[in-house]
N, C-alpha and C positions, 0 to 999 in steps of 0.2 A: 241809783243817785240818792232818791229821795231820800234813804234812811241811815244814809253814810253816816251821818252826825250822829244821828241817834247810836247806830252800834258801836261809833269808833271814842261814845265817852261812857261803854260799859262792859265787866267782863264778864263773859256766861259761861263762865266755870265758877264763878261763884257768885252771882247774882244769879232768882227766880225767873227774873223778868223773863219774858216769849224775843228773841230775834228776829222773828219776824219776818216778811216781805211785803209785797207791795204788791195790793192785792186789783182783783177786777173794779173797773168803772162803774158809777153809777149806784155807790151803796147810800144807804142817810142814816150809817145808825150817829149816837151820841151817845156818852158816856162823864160820866161826872165822877171824879176821886179822890177823895179826902187824903191826904198826903203829909203826913207829920215826920217833915224832913226839919233841916236847920231851924227853917221856920215854917210854921200850919200854913199849909196852902192849897184848893182847891183848883185839881186839874180841868179844865175845859177841853173835850175831843169833841171835833166833827168830823165824822168822815168826808173827805174829797177830794176824785181819784186816786182812792189806791191804800189811801191814807188816811191817818189822825191828826188832821190840824188843830195842833197846841197851845193853851194859854194855861200860864197860869193865875188863881186868881185869890188876891193876897186872902181877903176878906170877904171869899167865899160869896157864892151869888145871892142876890137880895131881889123881894118880893113887891122894893117900894121903889118905884119910878123915878122918884127923887135922888135915891142912891146910883150913885157911877161909880164903879169897884173896879179896880186898876186891874187890866187881866193881860199881862208879859208873854210874849209871843215864844214860846219855844222850839224848839227841834217836830219835827213831823215825826209821828210814831205809829209801830203799826198796827192793824186791825185785832191780830190777835191781841195787842198791849189791852183791848178792853173786859176780858176776861182772867186781868191779871189782881189780885188780893192777896197782899201778905205784909212781909216784910223783905228788905232792900237790909242787906247786912251793911251797920255803920262800916266809914270809910270808904265805900263806895260811892259814886256816884247817887246823888240822891237819897242817899240811905234812910229808913225810915220807915215806919207804918205806912200801905199803904192799902187802903176802905173804894171796893167800888159805891157811890153815895147814890146816886142817879144815873138811870141808862134810858134808854130809849132811841125815838127819831127825832128827826128836826130837818123841816120842809122851808127851805128857803125860798125868798121872794123873788124872784126873776132870777136872772140868772147869778149863782154863786161865783161863779169866775171873775162875771164883773166886779158883784160888790167888794170881794176880798183885796182885785185889785183895787179900785177904788178908795179903800180902807173904810167899809163900812156895809157890813151884813146886815141885814133883815130876815129875820126867819121863824118861827113858831117850830116849839120844844113839844113832844109828847114824852113824856119820861113815865116813870111811877109815882114824881115828885112833882117835879117842873113842868108847867105846863106854857100854854099862850106865847105871845109875842114877846120876842129878844132880838137886841141888838149890840151887835158891835161894833166898836169905832175909834180906828186908829188914830192915836191925836199924833198930830206935827211931829218931825224929827229932823236935824242935819243931815246935811249932802254929808260931811265928816261920820255922822255915826252909819250912816247907812255902808258906808265904805270899809267901817271897821266891825263889819260884821257884828253889829250888837244886837239884842235884844229890841225889838220894838214891843213900844204899848201900845196898847188899844185898853179902851173903856166897853166893862158888858151892863150893858142895862135892862133894866126890865119894859118892856113897855107897857102903855096903859090897855088892860082890858078887866075882864070878867077873875082873871087869876092874878091880879095884882093887887098890893097892901097898901098900907100908910106905915109909917114908922110908927105909928102906937100900937101896930100888929104886933102880933108873935112872929119871931125870925123865926123862918122856916130853920137854918140849918141848926134850934134850937129844939124846935117842936119836932124833926124827923130825922135824928142824929146816928141812926144804926144805918147798916148794911141791906140792900134791897134786894143781894144775892143770899145771902147769911143770914141775917139776922144780927150778925156781932158788932160787937162795942170798939172802937179803935183798938183798948186796954187787953181785951177777949183776943180780935184779932193777931197783936202782938202778942198774948202768952200762947199765943197757936191754939188756942181754945177752938173745936170742931163750933162749926155753927149748926144755926137752928132749924137749917133747910138741907138738905141730900143736891149738891151740885157741882157738876164738873165740868171743866174749859170747853169739853169739846158737845155741850148739851149748851154753850153761851149763848143768851136771843129765845133760847124753847121755854115757850110759856110754861108749860108742865114740870120740863123739870129743874125749871127755877123756883117755883113756888107760887103764892098766892098773890103776893103782890105785885111778879110779873104776870099771872094772869090777867090782876086789875084791868094793870097797863096794857094789853093787851086788844082786851076786854072794849081800852076805850081808842086804840088806834083802829078801830070799824069804821067802815062810812057812818053804819049807819051812828055812835056813839059819837060824834064828832060836832063839835059845836060847829054856827053858824060861819063862825071869825074865822078855827080852825083850817076849815074845808074851804075856803078859798081867802089863804093871804093879800091881802094889799098891803102895797106899797106905804110904811109910815114914817114919821120921823121921830128921835127921843124926843 
C-alpha cells in the first residue's frame, strides 16, 4: 500500500526510476535530490517505516532560520530511490534531470511518528552538505482539502545553531551546486557525461565507493566527531 501511488504514476519500462519495495523499519537515511522538472525544486526525503517520506521544496533548503521554505508533501518513495541520479524522460511524470545533491542520516527529536502525526518534526541532519537542527512544520489545511487527497503544505526551517547562517551569507545552493555522488553538474547529468567518481547503485551509502565527500561525512557521523548538540538533540521551536 505504501508505494502504490508512487508506482501508479510511473511507467517502469520507460523511466529508469526504481520500482522499489518497502524496506525494513528502523532506517535513518535522508537524501535531497535536485530536480529540474517543470519547475526546479529540491526533493527532501526522510526514511520512516521502510519508505522515504518526501517533500518538494520549491526554493531548496536555506541555512537562514528566518527563511521558511515551502515544502509540499508528495507520495512516499522507495528507499532505492536514494540512489537515483539521471534523467526522467520528458512526457513522463516528473520528466527532467535529477541530481543527488545531499545525503546522510537524520536524527529525529523524540518520536518521529508522533511528530509526523502532529505536523511538527524536529530533527538533526548529518549530511555531506547540511548539518544541525531542522524543523518541518505542517501548515493548516481545510478538511475539504484533506478529503480530496490534495498535497499538504509544510514549511522547512533551519534551526538556530552553529550551522545556521544569516541572509547576508552565501547561499549553500550556490556555494555547493554539484552532486555528492558523482561530482557532476545538472548540465553534465542531463548530457549523460560520466561522473568524477566511480559509483554504482549497489554501493549506495558505502563511503569507500561513494568517494571522498562521503568519506568525510562518514567521519563526521562517528560519535567522536559529533558536536554536543548533535549527540543529544533537544526539542526546540523554530
